[in-house]
N, C-alpha and C positions, 0 to 999 in steps of 0.2 A: 441838420443833427441826424447822424448816421445812426443805424437798429439800433446797437445795442446803447448808444451813449440813451437813443429816445425809452426803449426798455430799461436802463436801469435810472435815468431820470423820474420814469412814468412808478415802476415800482415805488421808488422810495416818497413820490408823492401818493403812494396810499390807494393808488388807481388797483382795484376788483381786478382778477385775473385775468373774468371773460371780457370783461370792457377791455383790457390794457391789450392779451390777444386781438378783439378783431380792430381796436387800433392799428394794430400793425398792421393787420395784413391790408387794412383797410390806403394808410402811409405806402409802405414797405413792397406789398403784393403782386409779382409782374410773372406771366408767364413765359416758359426761359425752358429755351435745352440746352441741357448742360452737356459739353462732350470733356472727359478728363480720357487723357490721352501718359500712355505709361511706358516709356521703354523694356526691352526683355537685353538681358543677358548684362545684369550693369551688375551687378557678386562675381560670374567668372571674368570678366573681363577687367575686370581694377584687383583682382588678386592675382589676374595670370601676368597682367601689361601694365596694372597699375594707374590711378585715379587721371594721368594728364591724358595716359592714351584714351582710354577710355571717355574724353571732355571734348576733345579735339575731335574722335567721332562724331557724340554727341554737340554737339556744335554744328558738324553737315548735316544733323538731322532738323537742327533751328532753323537751318539756309531754308530747308525742305518746307519746313512746319508753317512758318514766315511765309510761304512762297503762296500755299496750299489756304491762308486765313486773309492775304490779301489778292485774293480771288470769291470767297466765298465772305467775305465781312461782319462779322460778328461783331457781337455787343462789343464785344472785349474775351483780348484772352492773354495770359498772364502763363511765360517760365516757372519752375519753382522744379530746382534741384533737375530731377529725370523724368518731372514732369510733367506738362502743359495743360490747363484747364482751358475753356473755350466755352461763351456762354452764346447761343444763339434765338432770335429774335422765332425759330419756324424751325421744328424736326430735321425735317426737307433738308433743308442745309446743311446741317449738322450733320445729316447722316452723310449723305454727298460731300463733305468735303474731308468725311472723316473714309470714304473711299478712294475719291484720289489722293488722298494724307496713305495711305496703306499703297496704295500702286506706286505712288512717288517714291516713295519711300523701300520698298525691292527692285525697281528698279534700277535706286541706286546704289545697290550694291555693297553700302558700307559695311568694309571690313570690322569684324571683332576678333576672335578665334578661333587660332584652324579655320573651319569650313562655315564656320557661324557668321550671318550679318545681322548690320541691325534693326532689330525688326521693334515693335509697332504695338502694346496692347491696348485697345480703345472702349469704353464706357459712354454711353448715353443715355441722358434720364430726358423727360418733358415734363413742364408741369408749371402750377402755379410752387412760387420760391419766393423767399425772403430775401428781394435786395439790402446787401449787408453797408454801401459802402464802396469804398474807391477799392483799397486797401483786399479787400475779405470780400466780396463778391455777391455769393447766392449762401442761403441754409433753406430746408428742407429737404423730406424724405427720397424726392426724385436728384439732387444734388448729393444725397444722401448714397444712394442704389447707383447712381453713376460711376463713384470715386471705387467703388467694392469691386464691380461690374472692370472699370479699368486698371485698379491698381492690382486690384486680390485675387477675384474668380478669373478675366482673362491671361491669354497666353500670344505665345509669338504672330501675330494678324488675324487675332479677333476682332471683327465689330460686335459688342454684344448693349443688346438694349434691352431698357428695364421694360415693362409692360405695355405700361403710358406710352413711352413712346415708342414704341412697336405701336400701340392700335390708333395714334395719331400718323403713323409715317402714311403718303398717299398713293407711293406704287411699288406697297409691299408684296402685290401678288407678280413683280417681274424677280424678285429675290428666290430664295429656299434658307430657310432662316428653321431653327429647331430649335422648340423649349427646353427650356430646364428650371429645375428652384432654385435657393441658393435661403440662406439663412445670415442676417447682422443684428448680434446676439439677441438670438434667438425668435428671433421675426423672418419669419417666412418671403422669398416674392420668388416672383415669376421670376424669365428674363427670356430672353430670345436671340439667339446665336446665328448672322453669316452664315452661309453657306454649308 
């Protein structure tokens, strides 16, 4: 049974909120690193050159993403529109995959419009999440933050880590990070920008 069906079934059986919460985390909770990748330039390119042109360039980017994912072996990953969601057992693997993905994308120089090339914005979260099922992946604060960082906060070539992801990273002293704050629905949180 997937998470949503489990929650609905147990709620309809009258299970109290605290027991339902405890049982859900016991059955579906897992520590995982969420890597959220968003493309940069979608709107500009689509307006200037059309959707088919952008999707052709996106296909080239996905080929690179597949190569990186094959190397770093995530638990799972999937593409949705111009985003990619990947999940790793270890934040260090997610971080290393993000760095290699940025380098390979930059090296490929996939043209968009004018002198602009295809770029990525990447957010990483790490912590205990609820495994939803094969199609919905994971739910939880760190998933939400990773999505916010990759899709809304970051820009071209950014790798942004949640505070939990940053604190769990083994070799962070080998890199330069800058701390920032942001908010999701009025809730403030810290994140760390590589470079």
